[in-house]
N, C-alpha and C positions, 0 to 999 in steps of 0.2 A: 521559317519559324517567326511567329509574331513577336514584335518588340513593343515595349511600353510606348515608344515614340509614335507607333502606328495607330494608337488608340485616340479617338476623338476626345478632346478635352485635356490631353496630357501634353502640355507645353513644357518648356524648361523649368518654369516655376513650380508647376504641380509635380513634375518628375522628381524634383529635389525634395519636395514635401513627402512624396511616397517613399523615397530613399530613407528619410528620417524615421519612417515607420518600419524599415527593414524590407521594403518591397523593391526589388531590383529587376524583376522579370514579370512576364504575364502570368507564369505559373505562381510566382510569389504573390501576385495580386489575387489570384483565385484562392490561394492558400490562406489569405487573411480573412479568417472566418468571423461571422457575426458573433457579438457577445450575447445577444438574446433576440428573441422574436416577440412581436406584439401583434395580436389579431385585432385589426382596426375595423372589424365588421360592425361593432356596436359601441357607440359612445356611452358614457355613464354620466349620471348627475353628479355635480360637485359634492353633494351630500354623501353619495355612495362611494366616491373615490377615496382611496387610502392615502393620507398625507405622507409625503416622502417618496412616493412611487410615481413612475411615469403613468399618465392616464390620458384618455381621449375624451375631450369635452366638446360641447356645442353651446355657443352663446351669441346673444345679440348685443351689439355695441350700444351702450347707454351714454358714455361720455369719453372724450379724448382730451387729454391734457396737452398743454403746449410744451415742447421740448425745452429743457433747461439750456442756458447759453454756455455755461462753463462746465468743466469736469467731464462727466460721462455722457453729457447731452441726453439725460434720461427723460422719459415721459411714461405715462401709464394710460391704459385703456380699461374702462370699467365695463364688464359684461354682465348681462342677466342670463341665467341658466335656462336654455331652451327646454331642457328635459325636466325642469321644475316649474313649468308654466311662467318662466321669467320672473319668479317671485324671490329667487335667491341670487345673490350677486357674487362675483369673484373678479379679481383684478389681475391684469397682465402688465408687468413692469418691463420696459424695454431700455437697454443700455447701449450706448454707442451706435444707435440706429435712428438718428433724428429724421432721416429721409423717409422712413416708413410712416411717420405721423400723418403726412398729407394724404396718404392713400386710404385712411380709415374714415368712415362716415357713420354717424349715429343712425341706428336702425338696420345696419348690415349684419348678417349672421355669418359666423365663421365656425369651422371645425378646428379644434386646437389640441395639439399634442405637447405636453410639457410635464415636468415634475411639479407636483402640487405641494404647497406648504400651507400650514394653518398657524397664524400668529395672532393672539388676542382676538380670536373669533373671526378673523378675516382670511378668506381663501385667496392665495396668491400664486401666480406662475411667473417665471422670469424667462425672457427671450424665447417664447414658445415657437414651435413650428405651427403655422396656421394657413388655412386656405378658405376662400369663400365657399359656402356650402353649394352654390350653384356651379362651381368650377372645380370640384374635387378631382384631383388626378393622382396625388401621392399619399394622402392621408386616408387610404382605404386598403382593403386587402391585408396582406401580411407586411408589417413594417419591421425592417431589419435595423438593428442598432450595432454599430461597429466601435471597437475600442480605439478611437482615433486620436485621443489625447490632445485634441484641439489643433492638430496639425492641418487637417483638412476638414471642411464641413461635411456632415452626413450626406447632404444633397449632392455635393460635388463628387464625393467618393462613389455614391450609388450610380451617378451618371457615367462615371468612368468604368465601373464594373459592368454596367449594362452594355456599354459600347464594346468592351472587350469580349464579352460573351457572344454578342452578335457577330463580331469579326471572326471569332474562333469557330463558330458554327458554319459560317460561310466558307471558311477554309476547309473545314471537315467535309463539306458537300463537294468541294472541288477535287479533292484528292483522296488517296487511300490512307486511312489512319490506323495506327496500331490499336487493337481492341482495348488495351489498357488506357490509351489516350481517350478513346471514345467514352469509356467508363468514367474516367476522371471528369471529362467535360460535362457529361449528362448529370453526374453527381454534383458537380459544382453549380450547375444551373439550378438544381433543386434546392441547393443550400442558400444561394444568393438571391434567387427570385422564385421562392416557393409560392404555390397557390394556397397552401394551408400549413399550419404549424406541424401537422402530422407528416406531411411530405418532407419538410425540412429535417425533422427528427429522424425519419427513415434514412434520408440521404446522409446525415451525419454518422449514423450507425454503419452505413455502407462504406463511407470514407474511412472510418476507424478500422473496418475489416481489411480494406485494401492496404492501408498503412501498416497494419500488423502483419499482413501477408508478406509484404516486402521484408520486414524484419525477420520473419519466420524463415524465409528462403535463405537470407544471408546467414542466419544462425545455423541452419542445417548444413550449408556449404562449409562454414567454419568448423563445424563438428567433423564433417567428412575429411577435412584437410588436417585435422589434429589427432585422429585416431592413432593410438600407439599399440604396436604389436610386440609381443614378448621376444626378447633375444635369448633368454634362458628360462626354461620351464622348471617349476618346482618339482622336487622329488618327494612327494608326500608318502612316507612309508608307514606301514603298520596302521593304516587308517581303519578304525572300527567305531562307527557312530555311537554304539552302546557304551564305549569306554567314556565318552564325554557325558552321555546321559546319566550314567551311573555315578558320575562325580557330582551331580546336582542333587539337591534334597527335595526335588519335586519332579513331576512328569511334564516335559515340555508340551506345549499346545501343538495342534496340527499346523498352525501358521508359523510357529517357531521352527518346527521341523522342516517345513517348506523353505524357510529362509536359510537354514543350515545347508540344505541341498543347493540352493541358489548360489551361496557363497563358495561352496566346494566346486561347483561348475565354473564359476568365474575364475577361481584361482588355478584351475587346470585347463582353462581355455587358451586360445592363441592371443587374445586381447587382455590388456591389463584391466583389473576390476575397477569399475566406477559405478557403485551401487548406492541407492538411498534406501534405508530401512525406515519406513514410516509407520508409526503406531501411536495409538492414543495414550494418554496418561496411564501409567501402570500396566501397560500391555506386555512388558518384558523384553524391551529392545536391548537392554544391557547384556542379557544372556547371549543374544545373537552376536554382540561385539566380542564377548569372551570366546565364543566358538571360533571366530576368525583368528583370535590371538592363539588359540590352541592349534589351529591348522598351520599357522606360521611357525610355531614351535616344532611341529612334526616335520615341516619342510626344512628346518635348520636355519631359519632366517628370523630377524628381529621384527617386533611389532610395537606400535605406540598408540595409546589411547589418550587423546587430548580432549579436555573438558574445560568449560568456561570459568569455573570457580574452584577454589581450593577445597571447600567443604564437599563439593560434589566429587572431586577427585578422591578425597578421603573415604567417602561412602562407597565408591566403586572399588577402591582398594580393599576395604573391609569385606565386601561381598566376594571379591575374586580370590582372597587369601586362601580360603578352604579348598576352593576348586583347584587352584594352582598347585597346592600341596599334593592333592590326590593325583594330579596329572603330571607331576614332576616338572612344573614350569617355575623358573626362577624369575621373579619380577621385582620392580622397585616403584616406589611412590616418589615423584619429584615435583615439588612446588617451591614457591618463593620462601616458604617457611622451613624448608628442609635445612637442617643444621649443616654448617660448613664442612665438618669432618665427614658426615654421612653423604653429603653431596659429592665430595671428592671421591669417595668409594664408588658411588653410583656412576659417576662419569667414567671412572676407570673400568667398571664392569660393562658399560655400554660400548666402550672403545674396544675391549678385548673379546667381547661377545659372551662373557660369562653370565650376563643378565639377558634373558630372552626377550622380555618386554617391559615397557615402562608405562605407568599411568600418571598423568599429571596435567598441569595447566600449560600455559604458553611457555613455561620454564623448559619444557622438553624440546623447544625449538631455539633455545638460546644459542648464541654464537659459540660458546665453549662446549656445547653438547655435540659430541661426535660419536656416530654409531659405527659398529663394525660392518653390519649388513642389514640395515633397516630396509624392509621391503613392504610392510603392510601398515597402513595408517587408518585408525578409526577416529572419526571426529564426532563427538557427542554434542547435541544441540548445535548442529552445524551452522544455523543461521546467525549464531552469535559470533562467528569468526569471519574474517575477511578473506579475500582471494590471496592476499599476501601471506597469511598464516599457512594456508594450504601449500602455497609455493615453497615456503621454507621447509615444510615437511618433505616435499618432493625433492628439494635440493639436497636433503640429507639422505636420500635414497629411496623413499617410499614411492612405489609405482602403483600399488594396488590400494585403492582408497574406498573405505566404507563410511558412509555418513548416516547419522541417526537424527531423526527429527520427530518431535511430538506433535507438530502441526500437520495434520493430514492434508495431503495435496488434493485439491478438487479434481474430480475425474475429468472434467472438460479441459482443465489445464494439462493433466497428464496425457490425455489423448492428443493434444496439440503439440506442446513443447517437449513432453517427456516420452514420446512414442518410441524413441530409440535410446532412451535412458532406462537403465534397469532399476526397477523398484520392487522391493519386498514389503508388503503390508502386513503388519502384525495385528491380529485381532485379540481383544481382551478375552480372558477365560469366561466361559459361559457362567461359571459360578461366582465370578468377581463382580457381584452386585455392589453398586456404590451406596454408601451410607450418608452421602452429602445431600442435605436438604437445601434447596435454593429458594430464597425468599426475596421477592421484589418489594421495596418500600420507598415511599416518597417522603418519609419522615426520618431525617438523619438523626435527630436526637434520640428517637426510639431505637434505631439500629445501634448507636453508640452505647446506649444503656444496656442492650443485650450483650454486647461485647464485654463491657465492664463487669456485668454479672457473671459471665462465664469465666473471665480472668480471675475474679475474686474466689471462684470455686476451684481454682488451680489449673484451669485450662489455658492454653496458649492461643494467641490470635494475631492475624495479620490485618492491617488496615492499609488499603491501597488508594492513593490519590493520583489524579491524572497529570499533575505537574509538581515541580519542586517549589517554585515561588509564584506569587501572584503576578499577573501581567494584564495590562490594559486590554479590554475587549474580550478577555477570556473569563466568561461567567461560570466558573466552577471552582471547587475547592482545590487549592494547592496544599502541599504539606504545611507550608507556612501559615496559611489561613486556618487550616484544620486544627493545628496545634494551638494557635492563638485562641480559637473559640472553644475547644473541648478539652484542653490539657487538664483543667481542674477536675473534670468529671472522672478522671482515672485515679484520683486520690494518691495513695502510696504505692500503686502498682509500678513495676519497673518497665519503663518505656525506652525504646530506642528508635533511631531514625536511620533509614537506609535509602540512598539514591545515587545516581550516576556521577554526581560531582565529587563524591568522596574519593579518596585515594584507594587503590586496590587493597592496601593494608587495613585501612579503616573499614572497608566493606567486608573483608574476610573476617575481621574481628567481631563485627556486629552480627554477621550471620552465625559465626561460631558461638557467640553468647546466646543467641536465640536457640540454636541447635542443642546446646547443653542445658537449656532451661533457665539460665541466669536472667534472661529477659523474658517478660511475660507477654508484652505487646510490641510488635514491630510495625512501625509506621513507615511505609515505603512507596516508591513509584513502582512501575511494572517491572523493575529489575528483578523482582522475586519470581518472575515468570519461569525462569530456568529451574529445571526439576531437581530441587533438593528435598530430601526426605526429612521431615520433622514430625514432632508429635502434635503439631498445631491442629486444633479442631474447629476453629472459627476464623472466618475471613469476611471483612467488610470492604466492598469495592465502592468507593465514593464517586459519584457522577459516572456510574457505570455506562451511561449512554454515550460517553466519550470514547469508549473502547469498542473494538471489533469483536465479533463472536469468538473468533479463534483465540484472541488474547484473553477474553473473559473465561473461556473454557480452560485455558492453561492456568490462569490464576486460581480458578476453583479447584484445580487439581493439586494445589498446595496443601489442602487440608483433608483430613480423614484418610491419610495414606497408610495408616496401620489397620484400616478396616473398621475403626470405631466410629460411632455416630458423629457427624460434623454438620456445621451450618455455613452457608454462603449467603451473605446479605448483599443484595444489589440495590444500591441507593441511586435514585434518578431524580434529577431536578426537572426543569422545564425541558421537555424533549419532543422531538418531532414524531410523527406517526411511525416512520420507518424505524426510529430508535426504540420506540415502545414495542414494535413488532419483534425487533431483534432480541430485546430483553425477555419478552414473553416466550420466545423460542427457546432461550437458554433455560428458563424455569421448567419448561416441559420436557426438555431432552438432555441426555448426558452422552449422546453418541457423537464423538468428535468428528467422524467423517461426515455425518449428516450436517452438523453445525458448520463445518468448513464449506460445504456446498451452498448452504443458505447464505453464509457471510460473503462468499464470492459473488453470488448472484445479486446481493443487495449492495455491496460496497465496492466491487471491482477487485483488481489484482493487488492492491497495495499491501495487504497483509501477507501475500505469498511471494511477491517479487521484491526483494530488498526491504528497505525501511518502510514502516507503515505509512508515513506521510510523504514518501518519495515520489518522484515523477514516474516511477515504474508502474504506478497504478494507471498511467495514461499512455496512449500510443506515442511512439517516439517522434514522429514528424509533426503531426497536427495537434498533439496534446489532447486527444479525445479520450473519454472514459472507455476502459475495456472491461468487459465482463464475459461470462460464459458464452453468450450468443456471439459476441465479437470474435472470440477465439475459434468457434466452430465455423463461422463464416470465413474467417481468414484461412483456415485450413482448406476449405473447399476451394476458395479462390486461388490459393497457391497451387493446388493440384490441377484445377480445371482450366485456369485462364493464363497463369504466368508461364510463358515459354521462356527459354533462355534469351531469346531476342527481346521479349517484352520486359524481362528482368533487367537486361542491360539498358534498355530505354528508360526504365524507371530510375535506375541508378544515376543516369545522366540528368534526368529531369529533376531529381531531388538531391543533386550533388551538394547543395548548400546545407543539407540536413545530415551530412555524413557523421558529424560529431554527435548529433542527437541520437542517431541510430546506434552508434558505437557505445555511448553511455548506457543506453537501454540494454544492449546485449551484455555489457560488463556486469550489470546488476543481475541479469538473467543467468549468466554463467555462474554467479555466486550461489545460486540455488540449484541449478542443474548440474553443477560439478563438471564443467567442461574439461575433457581429458587432455 
């Protein structure tokens, strides 16, 4: 196997510099990917070049200054622009390179690559890469730029990379290579020495797929090794589905009935239940949770429904109360606000089994909460909880787990990662037409005036900002800047602020005040995305281009929940074409599944694997963007190319990336509910 020391140009000094960049092997060298590509096929005039950006120029030397004797030994070369008939001038400043001055002659023409600046009308470049026009060898074709942080020069690094690729291909021709190794080598060559930007982009997509295929295979193996089989089967007696249906005050939809059947099959199968119930806002996932709780009651075991907020727990309890009474289920509501005497009675009932099920927040997994025979756990808004919360429920006895999510899972992700995970998708009722009008506006003052007008008419409104406080380089409204600029516009209206930095007690109180109608306008971050039912009919999302489609759809679902007319104002500042396309899509569609597919194809996996801005939107080893195409390619590659031998080889090859892969799989397991 090739070593760094075998490569031409890698002496002890350069080997040490490569180690500073985290490069300790030839594979590590190939894995050090370019930061960007530049097509040097066509120079531009200095007038057409964009200041602050790398650009390719051509100029004729008009003057060369004498290097200064002290300090940085600076000198400059004045060029006239060849592409502007030499009527426009720009200057190249050189620092710490006095030896170059003697090589420049007036009248010579050079091709120049550098970052251009414009100061007081003068175009300037500093320490540029340059070659005489008649001897161009490097400043043509596709120019790769590496994130070298000054450790090694771009030229030196490229020479080392080229030598390493040549040696590797020679070695490949001499012996039999694993197909994966051949794939890697050809892909790396297209990445580091492409003939076109398109070739490089294709190769990067291919590398992302190979990267993800490795993680996918490890993930599947870990799932196979952790499947749990029942030791004791439930004895569900007197089961008649019409008994549950008759306890409802409405007729369940076809997809709800299908979910009931799925859950019954899970709870009577040889494996413990691990199912995701995915459904759009208002599709009726909660009734499916109640069905699982009823089955647990029939089986003589306890169940627990855990939700992220106290107000949501209260809403679920209010809905379940009538159903529980008809079905003979004794349940309790347990939150941090539960009074001490009542809490004591609930804990006693859970311990002796007289309470069949509990609905609550993380209070239901407190250290002092002991169950007699907890077996079924339902987790609402499951992405709001961590792996540890689930582990605590399992430690208290829950083996069958049902998770509810209002963020529809993209089909391409389901086909790849969730093919052996059980999913029930709940469709909205055909009659449940939304009454929420979505309005895109670039005039924030107008949008605020509409919110104020509605609030003065007695309606409630949400205002959502992308951040809590202002931060440098973040050109959008935070709650801090919004309140500073617009608080006077709201006159005597009752305002409240809600965000993640508040204590749980403060958050619950402010949500409760809004729920009861005490507060008319709630200014918040996206923490309100969690499904609470209020009578709010207006929502303004400030700098909506900062949010993904899935999040925007969830936020829009906070209003008009009682079926009355509602408005969702999407404010956008200066946004990219892709952001405009995203917002236009939201205006035109209210189909959560469709929006999830579009968001995934445009933004990648960040909204669906862990935290929105987390590394889970990138492949684990190489940190490349992953989207629907990457997933599908990874699945094919894993099935058609990765043999057990090549998988072992890959694991050895990427052993330094073990922690990265594990971190990726940890986030993945939080969504896919690893059994």
